[in-house]
VOPAGU-2260 file (C-alpha; in pm, 1 decimal, decimal comma):
REM VOPAGU-2260
SITE   aa  ch    i         X         Y         Z
SITE  MET   A    0   -3029,3   -1095,0   -2166,4
SITE  GLN   A    1   -3118,5    -755,4   -2206,1
SITE  ARG   A    2   -2990,6    -686,9   -1889,8
SITE  LEU   A    3   -2685,7    -791,3   -1893,7
SITE  LEU   A    4   -2584,9    -613,7   -2254,6
SITE  ILE   A    5   -2680,9    -292,0   -2041,7
SITE  THR   A    6   -2463,2    -438,7   -1776,9
SITE  LEU   A    7   -2161,6    -482,8   -2072,9
SITE  PHE   A    8   -2161,9    -167,6   -2224,2
SITE  PHE   A    9   -2164,6      17,9   -1912,9
SITE  LEU   A   10   -1818,4    -158,4   -1809,0
SITE  VAL   A   11   -1693,5     -89,5   -2130,9
SITE  LEU   A   12   -1721,7     241,3   -2109,7
SITE  THR   A   13   -1593,7     294,4   -1771,3
SITE  LEU   A   14   -1283,0      95,9   -1898,6
SITE  VAL   A   15   -1313,3     357,5   -2195,1
SITE  THR   A   16   -1356,0     698,1   -1947,1
SITE  PHE   A   17   -1144,3     542,9   -1605,3
SITE  PRO   A   18    -792,1     722,0   -1697,6
SITE  TYR   A   19    -897,0    1018,8   -1786,0
SITE  PHE   A   20   -1007,3     971,3   -1404,1
SITE  ILE   A   21    -699,5     867,1   -1253,3
SITE  GLN   A   22    -482,6    1297,5   -1276,3
SITE  SER   A   23    -315,5    1487,8   -1123,0
SITE  GLN   A   24    -564,8    1748,2    -898,1
SITE  GLY   A   25    -263,3    2037,4    -951,7
SITE  PRO   A   26    -141,0    2238,9    -714,0
SITE  GLU   A   27    -226,1    2351,0    -426,2
SITE  GLU   A   28     -77,1    2634,9    -190,3
SITE  ILE   A   29     -29,5    2508,1     206,7
SITE  GLY   A   30     142,0    2755,4     396,4
SITE  ASP   A   31     517,3    2820,3     158,7
SITE  ASN   A   32     431,0    2480,3      -3,2
SITE  THR   A   33     252,6    2411,5    -344,2
SITE  ILE   A   34     157,2    2032,9    -341,7
SITE  THR   A   35      89,5    1913,6    -658,2
SITE  TRP   A   36     -88,7    1575,6    -530,8
SITE  HIS   A   37    -200,3    1268,3    -739,9
SITE  SER   A   38    -585,4    1093,2    -767,0
SITE  PHE   A   39    -586,8     710,4    -721,6
SITE  GLU   A   40    -877,1     458,0    -674,7
SITE  TRP   A   41    -904,0     210,6    -410,4
SITE  LEU   A   42   -1011,0    -156,5    -535,7
SITE  PRO   A   43   -1111,5    -370,1    -348,5
SITE  SER   A   44    -982,7    -727,3    -242,5
SITE  ASP   A   45   -1012,6   -1039,3     -34,1
SITE  GLU   A   46    -646,5   -1214,3    -161,6
SITE  PHE   A   47    -513,9    -959,0     186,3
SITE  GLY   A   48    -548,6   -1231,9     462,8
SITE  GLY   A   49    -865,2   -1352,5     334,2
SITE  LEU   A   50   -1104,9   -1050,0     462,1
SITE  SER   A   51   -1222,3    -822,5     278,9
SITE  ASN   A   52   -1149,8    -493,3     257,9
SITE  PRO   A   53   -1283,3    -225,2       9,4
SITE  ARG   A   54   -1048,4      12,5      32,2
SITE  ALA   A   55    -773,6    -228,2     -66,5
SITE  ILE   A   56    -549,6    -164,4    -358,2
SITE  MET   A   57    -428,0     159,4    -396,9
SITE  PHE   A   58    -454,2     189,1    -766,2
SITE  PHE   A   59    -348,9     474,5   -1032,9
SITE  SER   A   60    -223,8     471,1   -1355,3
SITE  PRO   A   61     149,1     625,8   -1464,3
SITE  ASN   A   62     324,7     646,4   -1800,4
SITE  ILE   A   63     593,7     434,8   -1834,8
SITE  GLU   A   64     811,0     545,5   -2026,9
SITE  GLY   A   65     591,2     814,4   -2189,6
SITE  VAL   A   66     388,3     495,7   -2226,6
SITE  GLY   A   67      32,9     480,1   -2045,7
SITE  ALA   A   68    -276,1     268,0   -2129,1
SITE  LEU   A   69     -83,0      -8,0   -1938,0
SITE  LYS   A   70    -373,8     -71,1   -1675,6
SITE  GLY   A   71    -271,6      30,9   -1383,7
SITE  PHE   A   72     -34,1      12,5   -1071,8
SITE  GLN   A   73     -45,4     -47,1    -740,1
SITE  ILE   A   74     125,5     119,7    -454,1
SITE  SER   A   75     230,0    -142,9    -222,6
SITE  LEU   A   76     335,0      20,3      82,1
SITE  GLU   A   77     413,2    -377,9     218,4
SITE  ILE   A   78     662,1    -439,3     -67,2
SITE  ARG   A   79    1010,7    -383,4    -114,4
SITE  GLY   A   80    1029,8    -370,8    -483,0
SITE  ASN   A   81     856,6    -275,7    -859,7
SITE  PHE   A   82     698,5    -568,7   -1060,4
SITE  ILE   A   83     517,5    -576,4   -1421,5
SITE  TYR   A   84     330,6    -826,5   -1493,0
SITE  GLU   A   85     435,6    -959,3   -1845,7
SITE  SER   A   86      86,6    -880,7   -1984,4
SITE  ALA   A   87     152,5    -506,1   -1962,5
SITE  PHE   A   88     510,3    -563,8   -1999,9
SITE  ASN   A   89     467,9    -716,0   -2380,4
SITE  LEU   A   90     221,8    -431,5   -2420,5
SITE  LEU   A   91     501,8    -144,4   -2362,9
SITE  LEU   A   92     755,0    -362,3   -2550,9
SITE  TRP   A   93     469,9    -347,3   -2834,8
SITE  ARG   A   94     403,1      46,3   -2796,7
SITE  ARG   A   95     818,7     130,4   -2738,3
SITE  PRO   A   96    1013,2    -192,7   -2887,5
SITE  ASP   A   97    1350,3      90,0   -2848,1
SITE  LEU   A   98    1300,5     -55,3   -2486,9
SITE  GLU   A   99    1463,1    -412,9   -2541,1
SITE  LYS   A  100    1826,2    -215,9   -2440,7
SITE  LYS   A  101    1723,3    -193,5   -2089,7
SITE  ILE   A  102    1663,4    -554,9   -2070,9
SITE  LEU   A  103    1842,8    -735,8   -1839,5
SITE  SER   A  104    1824,4   -1132,1   -1869,5
SITE  LEU   A  105    1910,1   -1297,2   -1496,7
SITE  HIS   A  106    1964,7   -1682,7   -1513,7
SITE  ALA   A  107    1981,8   -1882,7   -1168,4
SITE  ALA   A  108    1915,0   -2292,2   -1150,6
SITE  GLY   A  109    1858,4   -2465,6   -1427,2
SITE  ARG   A  110    1617,5   -2266,3   -1679,1
SITE  THR   A  111    1508,0   -2038,5   -1481,3
SITE  ARG   A  112    1492,8   -1714,4   -1570,1
SITE  ALA   A  113    1429,4   -1369,9   -1425,6
SITE  ARG   A  114    1430,8   -1009,7   -1667,4
SITE  VAL   A  115    1434,7    -707,7   -1551,3
SITE  LEU   A  116    1373,4    -350,8   -1727,8
SITE  GLU   A  117    1636,3     -55,7   -1597,6
SITE  ASP   A  118    1581,7     271,3   -1548,1
SITE  ALA   A  119    1248,2     280,6   -1601,0
SITE  GLU   A  120    1086,7     665,1   -1637,8
SITE  VAL   A  121     751,1     669,3   -1345,6
SITE  ALA   A  122     552,9     990,4   -1442,9
SITE  VAL   A  123     164,3    1108,4   -1354,1
SITE  ASP   A  124      41,0    1298,6   -1598,2
SITE  ASP   A  125     369,8    1583,9   -1728,2
SITE  ASN   A  126     466,8    1477,2   -1370,6
SITE  MET   A  127     818,2    1311,4   -1336,4
SITE  LEU   A  128     764,5    1105,3    -982,6
SITE  GLY   A  129    1146,8     915,2   -1026,9
SITE  TYR   A  130    1304,3     585,1   -1185,5
SITE  ALA   A  131    1224,7     224,9   -1115,3
SITE  ASP   A  132    1395,8    -142,5   -1201,1
SITE  PHE   A  133    1064,6    -306,6   -1203,9
SITE  ARG   A  134    1108,0    -746,0   -1221,1
SITE  VAL   A  135     908,8    -864,8   -1483,8
SITE  ILE   A  136     635,9   -1139,3   -1361,5
SITE  GLU   A  137     623,8   -1425,6   -1581,5
SITE  ARG   A  138     280,6   -1474,5   -1737,9
SITE  HIS   A  139     267,0   -1836,3   -1580,2
SITE  ALA   A  140     269,4   -1647,8   -1255,3
SITE  GLU   A  141      -7,0   -1407,7   -1366,7
SITE  PRO   A  142    -385,0   -1475,7   -1187,7
SITE  GLU   A  143    -659,8   -1516,3   -1398,1
SITE  ASP   A  144    -829,4   -1251,9   -1331,6
SITE  ILE   A  145    -530,0    -980,6   -1367,2
SITE  GLU   A  146    -669,3    -586,4   -1287,2
SITE  ILE   A  147    -368,7    -399,6   -1237,3
SITE  GLY   A  148     -32,7    -406,5   -1457,2
SITE  GLY   A  149     213,5    -413,8   -1236,8
SITE  PHE   A  150     321,1    -282,9    -847,5
SITE  ILE   A  151     564,7      -3,5    -745,9
SITE  GLY   A  152     692,4     -80,8    -381,0
SITE  TYR   A  153     811,4     174,0    -125,7
SITE  ASP   A  154    1149,4     162,9    -218,5
SITE  PHE   A  155    1088,3     354,5    -552,4
SITE  PHE   A  156    1016,4     708,7    -291,6
SITE  LYS   A  157    1258,0     564,3     -62,4
SITE  SER   A  158    1510,9     590,3    -314,8
SITE  MET   A  159    1415,8     969,6    -413,1
SITE  ASN   A  160    1523,3    1046,1    -120,6
SITE  THR   A  161    1114,3    1202,9     -91,1
SITE  ILE   A  162     850,2    1248,4     163,5
SITE  LEU   A  163     512,3     972,1      10,5
SITE  VAL   A  164     229,4    1108,5     178,8
SITE  ILE   A  165    -114,1     931,4      99,3
SITE  ASP   A  166    -418,2    1143,1     199,1
SITE  HIS   A  167    -653,4     855,8     294,7
SITE  PRO   A  168    -990,7     965,6     257,9
SITE  ALA   A  169    -933,4    1233,5     -18,3
SITE  SER   A  170    -762,2     933,7    -198,8
SITE  ARG   A  171    -478,3    1086,5    -324,9
SITE  PHE   A  172     -34,6    1100,3    -272,0
SITE  ALA   A  173     187,8    1369,6    -304,2
SITE  CYS   A  174     583,1    1389,2    -328,9
SITE  LEU   A  175     713,1    1613,6    -127,1
SITE  ASP   A  176    1096,6    1786,0     -51,3
SITE  LYS   A  177     943,0    1933,3     250,4
SITE  LEU   A  178     630,9    1913,1     503,8
SITE  PRO   A  179     407,7    2220,4     567,4
SITE  ASP   A  180     436,1    2390,4     849,1
SITE  LYS   A  181     118,1    2292,8     954,9
SITE  TRP   A  182     192,2    1971,4     921,9
SITE  GLU   A  183     460,3    1943,2    1147,8
SITE  GLU   A  184     318,1    2099,9    1389,5
SITE  LYS   A  185     -25,5    1881,8    1405,3
SITE  ALA   A  186     140,2    1569,9    1291,7
SITE  HIS   A  187     265,2    1247,9    1563,5
SITE  PHE   A  188     510,9    1057,5    1377,2
SITE  ALA   A  189     764,1     750,8    1508,1
SITE  ALA   A  190    1133,4     691,2    1417,7
SITE  MET   A  191    1102,5     448,6    1046,3
SITE  GLY   A  192    1378,5     191,0    1030,3
SITE  SER   A  193    1508,9      82,1     755,4
SITE  SER   A  194    1245,0    -126,8     588,0
SITE  LEU   A  195     910,1      -0,7     637,3
SITE  SER   A  196     713,1    -331,0     692,5
SITE  PHE   A  197     719,4    -410,0    1075,1
SITE  THR   A  198     863,5     -15,9    1173,0
SITE  GLY   A  199     806,2       5,3    1501,0
SITE  LEU   A  200     472,8     250,4    1700,2
SITE  ARG   A  201     430,5     237,1    1978,3
SITE  LEU   A  202      17,3     303,7    2031,5
SITE  ARG   A  203    -222,7     395,0    2357,1
SITE  THR   A  204    -491,2     213,7    2453,3
SITE  ASN   A  205    -696,8     237,9    2838,5
SITE  GLY   A  206    -384,3     397,0    2952,5
SITE  ARG   A  207    -127,6     188,5    2872,3
SITE  ARG   A  208     131,1     101,3    2621,7
SITE  LEU   A  209     144,6    -125,8    2302,9
SITE  ASN   A  210     421,6    -154,4    2072,2
SITE  LEU   A  211     311,8    -279,4    1731,4
SITE  SER   A  212     512,3    -348,9    1437,2
SITE  PHE   A  213     322,8    -115,6    1124,9
SITE  ASP   A  214     257,2    -402,2     842,6
SITE  GLY   A  215     203,7    -189,0     505,7
SITE  MET   A  216     -71,8    -480,7     412,7
SITE  PRO   A  217    -399,2    -408,1     390,1
SITE  THR   A  218    -559,4    -614,3     611,0
SITE  PRO   A  219    -800,2    -552,2     837,5
SITE  ALA   A  220    -696,4    -712,3    1152,3
SITE  LEU   A  221    -463,3    -635,0    1442,4
SITE  VAL   A  222    -233,2    -928,5    1538,8
SITE  LEU   A  223    -139,4    -969,5    1880,9
SITE  TYR   A  224     109,9   -1268,2    2005,0
SITE  ARG   A  225      -0,6   -1224,6    2363,0
SITE  ASN   A  226    -271,9   -1442,0    2532,1
SITE  ARG   A  227    -223,9   -1139,1    2771,1
SITE  ASP   A  228    -247,3    -811,3    2497,5
SITE  PHE   A  229    -534,8   -1054,3    2349,3
SITE  ARG   A  230    -741,3   -1053,6    2608,9
SITE  ARG   A  231    -697,9    -652,7    2706,1
SITE  MET   A  232    -838,8    -569,4    2298,1
SITE  ALA   A  233   -1050,7    -823,2    2221,6
SITE  SER   A  234   -1416,4    -815,1    2337,0
SITE  ASP   A  235   -1589,1   -1182,7    2423,7
SITE  ASN   A  236   -1807,2   -1168,3    2016,0
SITE  SER   A  237   -1632,7   -1427,0    1803,2
SITE  VAL   A  238   -1633,9   -1346,6    1504,4
SITE  ALA   A  239   -1720,9   -1587,4    1206,0
SITE  ASP   A  240   -1441,8   -1505,6     963,1
SITE  SER   A  241   -1083,4   -1656,2    1062,1
SITE  LEU   A  242    -778,0   -1445,9     931,2
SITE  LYS   A  243    -558,2   -1653,1     703,0
SITE  TYR   A  244    -257,3   -1583,1     735,6
SITE  TYR   A  245      42,3   -1649,2     516,2
SITE  LEU   A  246     384,7   -1738,2     691,0
SITE  PRO   A  247     682,4   -1522,3     597,8
SITE  GLN   A  248     935,3   -1693,8     335,9
SITE  SER   A  249     675,1   -1970,4     275,4
SITE  HIS   A  250     334,8   -2029,9      71,1
SITE  ASN   A  251     148,0   -2217,2     314,3
SITE  HIS   A  252     -80,7   -1984,1     598,0
SITE  ILE   A  253    -221,6   -2091,7     899,9
SITE  MET   A  254    -586,8   -1981,6     987,9
SITE  LEU   A  255    -662,3   -1717,7    1284,9
SITE  GLU   A  256    -976,3   -1695,2    1498,0
SITE  GLY   A  257   -1078,1   -1341,7    1662,2
SITE  LYS   A  258   -1309,0   -1112,7    1813,3
SITE  ARG   A  259   -1414,5    -780,2    1826,2
SITE  PRO   A  260   -1217,6    -478,6    1954,1
SITE  LYS   A  261   -1302,6    -340,9    2329,7
SITE  GLN   A  262   -1033,8    -122,1    2338,4
SITE  ASP   A  263    -986,5     185,3    2106,5
SITE  ILE   A  264    -581,4     283,0    2014,3
SITE  PHE   A  265    -447,3     553,0    1989,9
SITE  PHE   A  266     -94,4     683,3    1811,3
SITE  GLY   A  267      -9,0     962,0    1974,5
SITE  PRO   A  268    -299,6    1188,5    2031,9
SITE  TYR   A  269    -503,9    1042,3    1732,3
SITE  LYS   A  270    -770,4     769,2    1699,8
SITE  LEU   A  271    -699,2     520,2    1491,2
SITE  LYS   A  272    -961,0     285,6    1325,3
SITE  SER   A  273   -1121,1      14,6    1442,1
SITE  HIS   A  274   -1109,1    -426,1    1307,6
SITE  ASN   A  275   -1142,4    -753,4    1443,5
SITE  VAL   A  276    -811,5    -905,6    1667,5
SITE  TYR   A  277    -645,3   -1209,1    1614,6
SITE  LEU   A  278    -419,6   -1432,0    1829,3
SITE  MET   A  279    -152,0   -1565,8    1668,3
SITE  PRO   A  280      40,7   -1718,9    1981,8
SITE  GLU   A  281     320,1   -1926,3    1733,0
SITE  ARG   A  282     633,0   -1814,5    1886,8
SITE  GLU   A  283     772,2   -1908,8    1535,3
SITE  HIS   A  284     570,1   -1713,1    1376,1
SITE  ARG   A  285     665,3   -1370,7    1588,2
SITE  LEU   A  286     776,8   -1143,2    1376,8
SITE  GLY   A  287    1030,0    -849,7    1510,8
SITE  ASP   A  288    1042,3    -750,0    1932,2
SITE  ASP   A  289     681,6    -645,6    1896,6
SITE  ASP   A  290     326,0    -722,5    2094,4
SITE  GLY   A  291     169,6    -818,1    1748,9
SITE  LEU   A  292      98,3    -585,3    1395,7
SITE  ILE   A  293     -84,7    -350,4    1301,7
SITE  SER   A  294    -167,0    -263,8     934,1
SITE  GLN   A  295    -231,2      48,5     685,2
SITE  ALA   A  296    -615,3     -50,8     692,3
SITE  PHE   A  297    -577,5     131,7    1091,1
SITE  PHE   A  298    -471,2     496,6     929,9
SITE  GLU   A  299    -729,2     520,7     658,9
SITE  ASP   A  300    -852,5     817,8     899,5
SITE  TYR   A  301    -572,3    1031,7     797,7
SITE  ILE   A  302    -275,8    1132,4     572,4
SITE  LEU   A  303     -35,6     891,6     634,4
SITE  ILE   A  304     340,3    1022,8     599,8
SITE  LEU   A  305     662,4     834,3     513,2
SITE  ASP   A  306     960,3    1054,6     500,6
SITE  PHE   A  307    1224,8     902,1     419,9
SITE  LYS   A  308    1459,8    1199,5     412,0
SITE  THR   A  309    1441,5    1142,3     827,0
SITE  ASN   A  310    1336,2     864,5     812,8
SITE  ARG   A  311    1008,2     924,7    1015,0
SITE  LEU   A  312     622,7     768,1     976,8
SITE  GLY   A  313     366,5    1036,7    1065,2
SITE  ILE   A  314      37,5    1068,2    1070,2
SITE  VAL   A  315    -170,4    1377,0    1015,7
SITE  PRO   A  316    -546,7    1469,7    1034,9
SITE  PRO   A  317    -661,9    1528,4     701,4
SITE  SER   A  318    -860,5    1921,8     853,9
SITE  VAL   A  319    -523,2    2003,3     872,9
SITE  ALA   A  320    -402,1    1970,3     528,6
SITE  ASN   A  321    -796,6    2171,9     426,6
SITE  GLU   A  322    -711,3    2462,2     679,4
């Protein structure tokens, strides 16, 4: 019992002091550019494809309409829109009842309804990020052990016509008008389509080209569609965990068997992280015309650049940012 009480004490202490750690780090001068970094924390999850990932959720604490302490929000590169759980939404309304006038109610078939908080101001500390429409996730759809207040998707940053940079190793992000010249020189880019999800990337492995779609999910797995690519990338060592892959536009899933990788993957001159390889031969589940899916987890050694101004996706080594 004594050990349990000590554990509970430190848990409460963490929850009380945690918001003070998720703060802007202040401006940093890089050449002629001033970058204001905002810290986030990596939270673990096993919900993304069924594989445990300690760096799954980019968790930060923004102010919504000047109100903080709404739990934290997740930056989600795999979704387009913005969502807020009803529990956090009710707390926001309790703090700011005048926001009722910014709520749009949408009615669908039968008794189904949807609520949207329109043009909500999103800021970190005293730094204004932009405005977002938040769709409310009703209480009955909330997870039992909810740790976050909602999600901020990539369309939020796209609507600001900004350059979102995510420094994975340092657990921080920034919104820029222009990249530093050093970054432009050292970064490797690929064209980014109208949707960030499944943007095609040309990669290289063992001297051969591999065209993969970028998946914003943090699943630590490479999914390939063709047997010949799978045989080229996978070793003979099977992995114990199968990959639970949720089918697009469906609540159903299939289980994929995987193996350890035997080839390194390069994006331009930069070697990516190595994760297990899974084969999805079902043609009806193939997404796009590329050879497979490569997730955000492969880019965790780099600063990820999502340039919504010129529609580019790129990476640059953190050492360049620290020069």
